[in-house]
Every structure is written in C-alpha cells, then in structure tokens.
GUDREN-63451 format. One line per field, with one value per residue (C-alpha): residue number from 1; x, y, z. Coordinates in nm, 3 decimals, decimal comma. Example, Ala and Ser with C-alpha at 12.3 -4.5 7.8 and 13.67 -1.06 7.14 Angstrom:
2
i <- [1/2]
u <- [1,230/1,367]
v <- [-0,450/-0,106]
w <- [0,780/0,714]
***
This chain:
261
i <- [1/2/3/4/5/6/7/8/9/10/11/12/13/14/15/16/17/18/19/20/21/22/23/24/25/26/27/28/29/30/31/32/33/34/35/36/37/38/39/40/41/42/43/44/45/46/47/48/49/50/51/52/53/54/55/56/57/58/59/60/61/62/63/64/65/66/67/68/69/70/71/72/73/74/75/76/77/78/79/80/81/82/83/84/85/86/87/88/89/90/91/92/93/94/95/96/97/98/99/100/101/102/103/104/105/106/107/108/109/110/111/112/113/114/115/116/117/118/119/120/121/122/123/124/125/126/127/128/129/130/131/132/133/134/135/136/137/138/139/140/141/142/143/144/145/146/147/148/149/150/151/152/153/154/155/156/157/158/159/160/161/162/163/164/165/166/167/168/169/170/171/172/173/174/175/176/177/178/179/180/181/182/183/184/185/186/187/188/189/190/191/192/193/194/195/196/197/198/199/200/201/202/203/204/205/206/207/208/209/210/211/212/213/214/215/216/217/218/219/220/221/222/223/224/225/226/227/228/229/230/231/232/233/234/235/236/237/238/239/240/241/242/243/244/245/246/247/248/249/250/251/252/253/254/255/256/257/258/259/260/261]
u <- [0,007/0,107/0,000/-0,004/-0,016/-0,081/-0,057/-0,319/-0,239/0,066/0,091/-0,255/-0,468/-0,417/-0,423/-0,794/-0,790/-0,899/-0,761/-0,649/-0,863/-0,566/-0,444/-0,755/-0,752/-0,381/-0,457/-0,776/-0,548/-0,320/-0,606/-0,611/-0,288/-0,369/-0,262/-0,442/-0,481/-0,434/-0,458/-0,242/-0,293/-0,261/-0,623/-0,862/-1,100/-1,073/-1,328/-1,607/-1,536/-1,191/-1,330/-1,599/-1,340/-1,040/-1,232/-0,944/-0,913/-0,756/-0,746/-0,550/-0,606/-0,455/-0,106/-0,184/-0,363/-0,689/-0,617/-0,880/-0,895/-1,272/-1,466/-1,191/-1,020/-0,650/-0,533/-0,713/-0,427/-0,499/-0,287/-0,275/-0,460/-0,110/0,020/-0,270/-0,220/0,142/0,055/-0,212/0,040/0,274/0,065/0,083/-0,182/-0,125/-0,156/-0,456/-0,478/-0,707/-0,738/-0,906/-1,088/-1,356/-1,631/-1,497/-1,287/-1,153/-1,051/-1,013/-1,333/-1,526/-1,785/-1,526/-1,635/-1,282/-1,331/-1,322/-1,556/-1,421/-1,475/-1,852/-1,886/-1,766/-1,887/-1,716/-1,571/-1,341/-0,970/-0,957/-1,211/-0,944/-0,780/-1,078/-1,012/-0,998/-0,761/-0,569/-0,420/-0,308/-0,264/-0,105/-0,115/0,188/0,303/0,579/0,943/0,748/1,051/0,847/0,830/1,181/1,117/0,745/0,870/1,132/0,880/0,635/0,887/0,957/0,652/0,733/0,592/0,467/0,559/0,582/0,601/0,536/0,379/0,341/0,011/0,078/0,213/0,119/0,330/0,121/0,269/0,117/0,138/0,029/0,102/0,436/0,249/0,054/0,299/0,256/0,531/0,340/0,001/0,161/0,295/-0,044/-0,230/0,020/0,012/-0,356/-0,389/-0,109/0,138/0,502/0,649/0,883/0,569/0,455/0,492/0,431/0,405/0,422/0,566/0,603/0,792/0,506/0,543/0,884/0,813/0,626/0,878/1,132/0,950/0,818/0,954/0,941/0,950/0,842/0,893/0,648/0,795/1,115/1,140/1,487/1,363/1,246/1,542/1,751/1,444/1,323/1,413/1,227/1,133/0,852/0,773/0,404/0,073/-0,072/0,206/0,477/0,286/0,050/0,325/0,541/0,243/0,179/0,575/0,514/0,190/0,368/0,663/0,441/0,226/0,559/0,626/0,321/0,293]
v <- [0,006/0,348/0,716/0,956/1,341/1,630/1,996/2,194/2,499/2,508/2,120/1,906/2,188/2,345/2,736/2,697/2,583/2,219/1,875/1,798/1,478/1,296/1,328/1,215/0,914/0,789/0,864/0,623/0,364/0,398/0,343/-0,007/-0,100/0,001/0,353/0,586/0,961/1,259/1,614/1,863/2,205/2,562/2,644/2,689/2,453/2,190/2,290/2,073/1,987/1,881/1,657/1,504/1,421/1,301/1,152/1,153/0,920/1,203/1,589/1,840/2,201/2,504/2,397/2,076/2,275/2,053/1,673/1,416/1,063/1,008/1,179/1,137/1,462/1,371/1,721/2,077/2,341/2,693/2,982/3,081/3,387/3,537/3,451/3,579/3,914/3,924/3,849/4,102/4,373/4,286/4,251/4,509/4,754/4,838/4,470/4,231/3,986/3,710/3,497/3,162/2,972/2,692/2,805/3,185/3,404/3,726/4,037/4,416/4,450/4,118/4,244/4,343/4,264/4,087/3,815/3,459/3,157/2,979/3,284/3,264/2,945/3,105/3,364/3,687/3,879/4,206/4,117/4,260/3,999/3,742/3,824/3,619/3,328/3,060/3,159/2,885/3,060/3,379/3,458/3,781/3,876/4,049/4,130/3,884/4,008/4,266/4,435/4,460/4,063/4,007/4,263/4,142/3,743/3,823/4,040/3,752/3,498/3,688/3,524/3,210/2,901/2,987/2,893/3,145/2,997/3,134/3,031/3,168/3,192/3,405/3,751/3,715/3,603/3,475/3,466/3,188/3,193/2,871/2,726/2,524/2,196/2,279/2,194/1,969/1,698/1,657/1,630/1,368/1,152/1,162/1,056/0,768/0,673/0,655/0,455/0,213/0,310/0,321/0,670/0,525/0,416/0,758/0,998/1,380/1,639/1,993/2,338/2,613/2,667/2,545/2,211/2,151/1,959/1,714/1,644/1,591/1,305/1,156/0,823/0,987/1,358/1,518/1,871/2,058/2,341/2,508/2,656/2,673/2,601/2,244/2,139/1,991/1,799/1,648/1,317/1,395/1,731/1,769/2,059/2,156/2,021/1,994/1,784/1,701/1,559/1,320/1,208/1,124/0,940/0,749/0,605/0,551/0,340/0,140/0,084/-0,005/-0,246/-0,410/-0,461/-0,596/-0,847]
w <- [0,008/-0,086/0,025/-0,252/-0,056/-0,280/-0,218/-0,433/-0,601/-0,818/-0,786/-0,819/-0,948/-1,320/-1,369/-1,411/-1,038/-1,156/-1,145/-1,499/-1,613/-1,704/-1,354/-1,202/-1,457/-1,328/-0,975/-1,037/-1,187/-0,884/-0,642/-0,810/-0,711/-0,353/-0,333/-0,087/-0,153/0,077/0,016/0,214/0,149/0,307/0,217/0,469/0,290/0,010/-0,315/-0,347/-0,689/-0,608/-0,314/-0,550/-0,827/-0,620/-0,320/-0,085/0,213/0,396/0,395/0,589/0,566/0,712/0,643/0,835/1,134/1,085/0,982/0,914/0,782/0,673/0,928/1,216/1,346/1,411/1,483/1,530/1,612/1,721/1,813/2,208/2,294/2,356/2,032/1,841/2,027/1,939/1,577/1,522/1,644/1,405/1,085/0,823/0,781/0,411/0,285/0,239/0,569/0,633/0,937/0,961/1,243/1,251/1,045/1,052/0,852/0,985/0,751/0,819/0,610/0,579/0,361/0,106/-0,265/-0,356/-0,116/-0,276/-0,304/-0,021/0,212/0,153/0,326/0,653/0,877/0,839/1,139/1,155/1,201/1,551/1,652/1,600/1,937/2,094/1,865/1,816/1,524/1,323/1,028/0,896/0,540/0,427/0,052/-0,081/-0,451/-0,606/-0,461/-0,248/-0,066/0,264/0,275/0,443/0,743/0,788/0,808/1,076/1,274/1,254/1,342/1,668/1,829/1,988/1,864/1,511/1,157/0,870/0,514/0,191/-0,140/-0,478/-0,703/-1,033/-0,959/-0,579/-0,273/0,028/0,362/0,587/0,976/1,162/1,495/1,537/1,520/1,233/0,930/0,644/0,749/1,069/0,882/0,644/0,948/1,138/0,797/0,727/1,078/1,095/0,761/0,869/0,583/0,657/0,590/0,336/0,134/0,129/-0,170/-0,142/-0,416/-0,369/-0,545/-0,250/0,095/0,284/0,123/0,239/0,580/0,402/0,110/0,374/0,568/0,265/0,115/-0,212/-0,258/-0,605/-0,661/-0,908/-1,054/-0,977/-0,627/-0,502/-0,154/-0,245/-0,444/-0,166/-0,046/-0,373/-0,518/-0,830/-1,027/-1,279/-1,466/-1,412/-1,282/-1,635/-1,790/-1,582/-1,298/-1,475/-1,709/-1,389/-1,204/-1,516/-1,495/-1,142/-1,188/-1,444/-1,215/-0,929/-1,181/-1,239/-0,865/-0,780/-1,053]
***
C-alpha cells in the first residue's frame, strides 16, 4: 500500500483551479494498485469539486492545522491567545490580511467585494475579533518580490511557537502563519500513521516553501516547478501540474504494476 499526498495550488490543480482529467484518470489507476490519496493544503477548505473528483482518503487544511481521515479529526491546532495578540500587533496595515478559524474568516473588511468563493462558506468577522479566537491561520497577500516581505517575515517569527512559510500564486506571494505544530510534515505523518502506511511508502507532491516539511519526511518527494527552496529535499522534479505531474504519475503506475505483478 502507498500513500500519495498532494498539495493543491501549483501542484495538483491546473491554472483554472481544477484537477486535470489526465491526472484524475491516473490517480484512479493507482488506487487499483492499492494507493491511498491525501490532500494536504494551505487552504482553509478543499473545494467541493476537488473532493468530488478526487475522493481523498484524508484531508489536511490550514497547512496541516486541521487533519482528518474520513470523518475522524486527528489534529485541530490553534494559536494561543497570547500568540494571536502578538501576531495582530505585527501585521501590516497596508496589505490584505485574512485569518481563519472554525467556520469563520477574519478580515479588515469582511464585506469586501474581492473576497473569494471559499470565504463565502464562513462567517466573516473583523480582523480585530481574531484576538478572542479561536484562530488557526493567518494569510498575508503580497506582490511577488515585495520589498516588505523579508522584514515582515522576521517580525512575525519573533512570536514564539509559530511557523511562517510562503507560497506563490501567479504574480502574488502569500505568507502563511500557523501554530508550530501545524505543518505539512506533521500532517503527512499523522495521516500515514492512521492509515497504517509506513513513511517510506509515502509520496509527497508540492511546489512551495510550505510543502518543504512534508517533502522532507516522505519516502518519495516530488517537486512540481522550480522553487529553489525545495530542490535539496526533492527526489524528483517535474515541470508543471498539467503535463509534468500526470506524466510522472503514469510512469510510477507502470513501475508499481510491475513491482506488484
């Protein structure tokens, strides 16, 4: 038995934010060879259409802060009130910021027109209300190569017991802040343990810094794209989600079929 763990944006999802049909087909073929599937994402929710098409055995959201195998919750991490207050004091006033808690999102203006579809599923509250929590994650939207990013990362990392990682989507960079125990490596370990799959039988696929923790612990680490921060941890590198990933999965399915024959 193998466990395939996929990041979403930039990895499993194409530019139109859907899973390419070729990828879904080869994952279905891998399931026939005994593979289990997990989604491990920085998003606060997995899109309904992705869940319907992929039917994952396990899901981790908020960069591993909330982990589920089926309906069983394996982890549900939150900032302490002290951490939340310290983070709110350090957030930029001139960049878009969103916080996420159970069924809730926090924003400077929760009624803003630019909010995306996954915010609509949650109750919106002003960002200041996050101080009373519970708060699981903060996202800060920056322009690619924003000169404010290095100083902001340093300032946020001054708060004890938090992770600060980055990811890229188009011409935007996102800084994600989570509790220390909320990382994708811990999520992969929890899911593998619950499914009874040794870590050396896990495969992790990611494209950004927040995927590094799971690539480091996976038996096989596959980098999608060219992020320099992943190159030392990756065993394999593929070009993109639309072409490189399904091609690699097809070769892996053929190897696995031969191994199991």
